[in-house]
Each structure stands twice: as structure tokens, then as C-alpha cells.
C-alpha angles and dihedrals in degrees: 000000000000122000091245094055091046094054091047087078091058129253135109127249126204114210116193120199130169106249136037092231092056090046093057093048094048093044089063090058097050130073128252094271092070127085113198118199134168127235085204092229123303115005095188138029144148111304119270093220146350091277090066095050115098113255094246090072119079141175119009092000092065090050099044103028086226126094099225091177094058107051093294093288108189120227108222124197131183108249112253092234091052101051094093091049091050089053089052093049090049091051091050091047092052088060094046135090098202136023124215115192102205102174122141118299098242137086093276093046092049090053092051089051090051092049091050090052092048095049100039093044093203119210092196130076112291124210131186107225116197135183137154098208132037104230128127093254094046093050095047091046089051092053091048094048110040124164138200126273112277102233093186090061090047090050091049092051092046092052091051091048092051092045091051091046092052092045094048098040095047102039101035094065089055087059090048092054099040105031117011142322119264098030124133140207126204139180094249105012091062091050091047090051090050091054091054092046092048091052090053090048088056090051092049092050093044119113118198122231127205121219135167136208140164132255119202131197107210125194128209089204094234133100114270140195138194093284096043112025121200098229142028138204117232133180125225106263105175144355117214089347094306114121115240112240118254131186093276090062094067126080124221088267090066094249130117115264091215135021090217092087127073115245109205118200122197096267095053093041092054092045090052091051091052091049091052097050095099098029124128115237131199139172109266099181142357116201118187125186132177114256122215130171124183123210122266121258118261116272124280121182099277097042091049090051091049096047094043086053093051100042105025102026091237121153117230092255093048091048091053092047093053092043091051090055092049090050095048092049092051101253101113140019123257109309100210106077141124092204130107093185123120123205120240088253091054092046091051091049093049093047091049091055092046089059094041097047104029106018136251091285089072095053118092118226092245132035114262120242127198125208118221115253099186114104114235092358106199107195114071093203133122123264115275106278141144110289128245135040090279118047116228112226113235090255091055095055100069088221123148140190120002094351091057092048095050094044090050090052092050093044094050094047093048095049092043090054089068098049132097124274121270110246135190143114136289117205132191118195122192120202125193138194140160123237126227089256092054101259119142112228123190125193128194134205130183128200140178132202125188113211095179120024096197112169090004088078086072106029145003121189119237128234134235090223108070089207095053120109116244121233095256094053111119125200112187121204127197116267100256135157134214110283096025112142118237131190122220106235093180138002114196128189114226129197123203139181127206115246130222117250111285118256117249120267121203088261096050093042090055089048092050094049091049093047090051088048091236119149124342129285092242090060102046096089092053092045093055089044090054097050090048093046093047091055093243090119134021133186130251103184102312095331121106110228122191118230123229087250090062089055090059093046095049091044089057095045093048093047100044106016099032096150092053092062098034109122097218093045092050091050090048089053087056090052090049091051089051090051089054090050091052092049093248094116136027122244102217099053089045093051090046091056092046095048104032099025134229133218095245124100089215091058126095091253117144105211115175115269130045092282125235102206094255093141095244120152110282113215120215127243092261092058092052098052095047094065106059097144091093093061112094105203094200093048097051091049096049126089127179115240097179140264090053094305119133129197111219130187108219134181091267098040141287123322139171122234137185120196131357120307094243097044127095114258092031111160132191135172135173118248120223106256091222094057113116110238094234089058093062099097127167088254094053091045089053089053090053092048091049088066104054112226089359092288122165109205109219101178139263127311103247090216100047104018091229117144114248119213136180117222139182106232136181091270098040139284119327143163126234142165126250108229120216119265112272095034107140112249097182139035131040093315095046115142120207120207117244110255135180136175119240118252115251089252092058132077134196096248095052104035112114134209089254090053091050094049090049092049093048090051087074136137091060122200107233095182142271133287126234091278092052097253113149120241118205135185112224140174113228143173091278096042136271120342146160122243129201112172103307094336113103127185126188122239123218098232142004095251089069089068088075104030109035111117128219090250091054091047092050089050089055091051091046088066119084110265114253113227109238126014094263099046093101094035128093118253117281091225139357115224106180136246120338109237090219106041094024089220126128113270122212138172115240135182111242138179091273097038136283119335140177121239140175092194092264105051127038124198124183116228114253127238093265093048126088134185090238097054105027111120128209089251092054091048092052089048092054091050091048091052091049092050090049089059091056126221117329115265110246125210110250109256111175115195092186129121117336114253117238113272113269130205112286092238091056091050092048091050091049092049092047090050092050091048091050092049092049092049091050090049092050091051091050092049091048092052091050092046091050092048091049091047092053090046093049092052090051094046106103124168121175 
């Protein structure tokens, strides 16, 4: 039955989806009897702090938000910023005859639907409406074929949420006490951080090895062309039957793994080249094999993230944001999936486009099917593909920018998955010759020709290694036969050095987590986002580099919570959670073993250490976090560099130190926070220590004789003067050293004495206005500005601080003051047209930071948002949340008739009362803010 025919009989149906953008798209596919509204994500969750927990709960329940003593009952609260939206949904439901819960068809979406049902308490029929693509046919089919809520999926999501809450809220405070405030631990984020740290440890321990070989260019002596070249390049393979060592033959310690290979150094390699100069060479063997390559499976979440990283340079989070937009606007199917399966409709659409765009010769006789490779795949969706029963080509979509690039990638991969294999030949040619000193040298060359490109006409997968050859790369060799004579046109001696293992990129880390069966594909983007946001990892190009802080965190977790960051144990937890989702295990007993412990190696206990299956008692999480006396904060944050130098991670960042603090000769120097750990060598540490506290001596001020130094401080680089010994630093006669921050265009290693003196001359008196008020030019936290009394005006650039004239300053003050620093500035970013207000949305810089606006509604960016990464969809969501709250309540300020004058004492009392009330309110707000801040730091999902 179609939506139109249903509504013809009267009645009103409320459809609740997750995002405003999706609501607008779906509304266009349903009839007038349907009201489509967004929940704007989760409406309810575990509390973010004790202040949000209902008063009836006490003790540990208020801290955790979970009643661990009563079957781990979660305490759910409606998010403060969703209360207005919940009221709106209840009002719409009161006017409706049926409710359709149309959240995403995965574990998270099922949980959101359940929470909506629990909070709204509908008294009308409730239907679970599911779909994996937003097209007219799919939406109408979903309305006509609803199902019941899947309680197993809800239970599975709830168990994960409780587990992550217990993990984060119990372990994170340990990091606060022993490492640094504001840190967090998480079931998967901590393991992901450990992977990145372990790779850096391997790089630190790595010792490079040097090895040499020869490369020869051999000619057939005949004319050649593109299909049959006249020469080939071959690499020395063996000498007297002994294989020449290559990079793979060396261990990370720089030594050969086996003495069966020949290690050539430069001297021996050059000697061999000289001895082979007049040698006669011939073809010893030609081995030809058929080459065949089948197409890649359609995208699932992780393979899309990996390929978008390789080919488009997108981070995992950015990929998912763009994919979400494509899905909500009806261009692709649901983007969180473990499946590589295509529906019959999709296969038909892909095969039709293969014939249309490439010809029947590229279409296999039978449709291709792809078996799932993901263990315990949770989402029974299709692979990620273009939506509809006829795929739109990229040119037909009208998309632009990142959305076009990602859609094109998905479209190409889907179409290619239904094309024929690529076929060809691979050839290996071995060439031999004898040197003047009697040694037998054998060279080898490999080639590949593709006789039919098949799916490669549409798509070729990228590679994590930028030096790797892609599948469609051909290397043609001359047509030669065994015994053919060849002449050596050139013999070159090549030196090589082994390289440390490559750092993870977002793509390779996602691949590693999936191969280890840790976490779930739908969470990988948020996991990587978390470890970047927490400062555990930073990026150098595309590489993920662990910070020194992450070394301290991982060291603590490995030493005292070993099982929690053990890879096999974490993967087993994933299996256990899947068993709970499938009804093969019960959540409460499992959580009880994990939290309180049990003496069974098959339990979910988390005893310290990686665990070796010896059957010892496994303590629970609670037992581990109650005994913190054994954790030496200084020890877990200290790492030897060499020559008596230690790297320590302190409250204000990493530093190197030699000797004890109270001993003579003690040295200490800050370490740049963006320094990769494997770059902290003994030599570099010595350089840092040679400049105490990281100071750069610039010289003496010719007027005062004081030494001027440049430093790297907590709030950035700055210059200051060193006052003579005995200068009073406190009291009435205290003298403060002149100090000034460096301009953005300056750096510590290039700033000069003249620059420093100029900077410290600020603020500069520009002059006085007609009333005698002084105008100064100053450099502040937000850049250069003018100041006249309490009136400040921004300057366009730092140079104006030194050259702006009084006339120019007065002209600036003659202009009306713009409210907010960004009022006269162009938008920071343009996001598009809001689906609700249909007005252009931009990002602006305001008094309290960046915000999104459509000209009517303003919404401040949240902590996890940034101007660089915010997507249009996220902007629309923030505006929708702000609208749902309604207009801000204003304090009543009546500018009406003046009240009769009262006695001064009465007025003073009233003013004092008001001040006291305001002070109390501020203190209460500060306490709540602090509580929420601490809770937010502890909150740690996957």
C-alpha cells in the first residue's frame, strides 16, 4: 500500500529520523499525511556528571551513571540541549495517529529508536521503519513494510555503552592522578594509541643497515618499439649461486637474518662492477606465466575510508561526514556497513552501465558475488554503492567538491566490481655472465603485460606504500629466448639503506584494527578523531605520530592495566559482545565478571598483565583502580634517551633532564611538543640541554645592558630580558622584566636582537585625541589593536603597530565601532543552504569563538568542531539544535517610568543583595561547569 493511498483514509503519521537534512529529503517522498521531524541524533544518554543524575541516586551511581550493584542498570537522562526538541516531538506525537521510528538501520540507530519510544511513551501504534538508501521507492517500501524494534540490537548497544562508561570513568581518573588532568582512556582508543606507540618504539629501536648491489642495462642489439623494446634493466640477483642480500634480509637491529646470503659493501660492489665490464652476457632462462587479476569487492566502511585516504587525502572522519551527506541526499546507500554484498537491483544497474559505458566484451557471463570477510559482521546492509535501480554517473549528479570526488570513487568501484578480470602475462628473465676474476654473476628482470584490462578500465585500487606499483602498471621486456646474447650497456653500483617500519596512516591504522578484530568499522573514524583530539597522536603529512604524552599513558596502561590494552583480550571482548547481541550470552553476568572479577581464565576478568591463560585469578576492573599506590607517577612518565639523559613527560609538556634536580650540574630543557619521538636522539637532546630552558641568547640591550633571550613558553614563543641578580621581584619595588610575544611571521631560530627590542618597545604611544586621551598600539592575544581608554579597535596587520600615524588612528576611531571582532570581516567558511530556513549558512568568528549562522539563528561551534573540518551537515545540525531550544530568555530590563527615589540605605541593601545573589549564582554555575568538565574528560566511548 502506498503512502498516498494510506493517508486517503485520514489520519496523521509522525516519522522521526535522526538529522534535519534527512528529514527534508524524506518529507519530499511522502504524502501530505506525513510529518517528518528529526531527533537531531541521540535524545538521551548516560549522564555527563553527577549534576545530571536524579537526586534519588547516591554514591557510585552518581559518579558512574550506572548502578553496578543492581545488575548494572544504566541511568539515562535527556540531554539538556535536546529537551526543547523532545517537547516538540511530544507535541507532534499528540496530534498523530501513528508513529514511525525511521532512524538508521544499525545498532546505534536501533538504540536511538528505542530511546525515542521510551521517552515519548506513545499511545498510538509504533512502527520501526528501516531502509538503506533514501530514494522514493525505498522510502515508500519502508513505510509499507515496517517491523518491530530489534531488542537484541538494543541490548548489544546498551552493553557496549555501559562497558565503555565503566572503562572510561574508572581508568581515566588514574591518568589524571598519575599523568595529567583531562586525559581519557577507552576500550578501543587506548588500544589504537598503543598500536601507534608500539610502531614508534620499533622506529626508535631500529638500526639501519647499508647494502649494495648492481643494476645493469642490457641490450639485444636490435631496433625496438613500444611493444618490443630493445633493452631491459635487471638487478644483480646472485654471485656464484649465493643470493645477494636485499633489505628484507636484515632485521630491525641492522644485522643479517641469515648468513646464507651475500652482503655486498660498497668496495666489493664496485670491484665486481669493474670485473664485469668486459664480460659476455646471455639469457639463461625465460619464465612466462599467465597474469589474472579479479576486481575488488564493493566498498564497505573500512575499505572506503582506506581508499579515500589513499586517493583523495581524506581523513576517516572527513570521509564519513561526506558519505553521510551523500546518503542523506539520496546519492548512496548507507555508509556504515560490514557487507560487500550487492542486491539484485544493484547488480543489474552496475551490469547495465558496464555494457553501456565499456561494451559487452567487459561484462562477465554471470553476475559477480562477494563473500563477507568481516568476522561477526553486525550490519546486514548492502555494500556502499550508488543508490537507486539506475546508477547516476558522476556527471549526472550535479555534485561538486568533496561530495563529487567521493561519489565518483564509490561509483567507479561499484561498476568495476561487475566487470571481467584483467588478464595478461608476467615474465621473469635471468641473465648471466662471468667476471674477469672468475665469479659468476646472475641478474634478474621481471615484466608484466596486460592483454585485456577488464575492470581496470574503470578502477584501480590505490596502495598504502607510495612507492608500490599499482595493479595496472605494465613493464614490458624484450622478446628474448634462452641462449640469446646480450651486451651490457651500463653497470651501475647502487647503495641502499634499510628503512624503519612506516608509521601508520589513518588508512593503515583502520586496516590494522580491522585485521586484529578490534572495535567495529562504524567506530573507527571516531576512534582516530579521539586520539588526535586528546593529543595522543598528531599528524605529519598523512603519518600518525604518537606524542610523548601517549608514551606515558601507554606505559601506565601496559604496566598496571595490561589486560585492558592487550590486543587479543580486546578482540575477545568484541566476540563476547557479539555473542550477547546474538543471544548466546547474557549481558549482566558478563559485565559482573568484567567489573568485579572472577577466578576463571575464561571470564571477562581484567587482571594486570597481558594474560597467558595460566588460569590464575583474574581481578576485575574495580580491583585494579582501587590500588594506585603501586603506580610511581615519575617512573611511568620517564624514558631513557642515553648518556644519562632522561625524557620526562610533565604537567606542562615533555622535557629532557640530566642528573637529579637537587644535584650540582643538573640540566633541564623543554622538548618541542611536535617533535616525533624517534627524532629525539642523544645528539639532539644535548643540543637542547646546551640551551638551558630552551633559551636563545640574542645579545645585550645597548641601553640597559640586560641580556635578551628568546624562549618557547606555554603560550608560544616570546622574548624577554634577564634582570641582574638582586633585582627585587616582589614587593613595592618589584621590577618585572620586559616581555613580548613573537609575531606569527617570526620564529625562535630566526628572531634577532633588533626584532626583540622592537617587540619589547610595545605598547607604542601613537598620540592623543582632541580631548587628550592617549592612543596606543598594542599586540594582544587576538592580534594587533589600538587602545584609547577602554575603547579598542583591531588593526589589519602587525606592521601597523610600528607605522600607524595619529591621523590614521583617529580615522579608525571616527568610524562606528563594529560589534564583535568579525563583524567587518568576511565569513570564515561558506557551508551552503540550510534545509530548514533555506538561507545561506556561513561560519563566522565571534566574540566567543567561531559560530555558524543563517542570518537568523546563530550556533556556537562545539569543542569537537573546527572551522577546517566542519561540514555543511554539521552546521545545519547545530542550527537545528539551537532552534529547538527556542529564543534565549532575556533578563527583564524595564526602561519604563523611573521609580520614586528611595532612601539610600534601602538602595544599598538592595544592591548588596543583588550582588550577593549574583556571586552565589556564579559560584554554583562554576561548580556545575567544573563537574561537567571533569565528567566530559572521563567520558570515553570507543
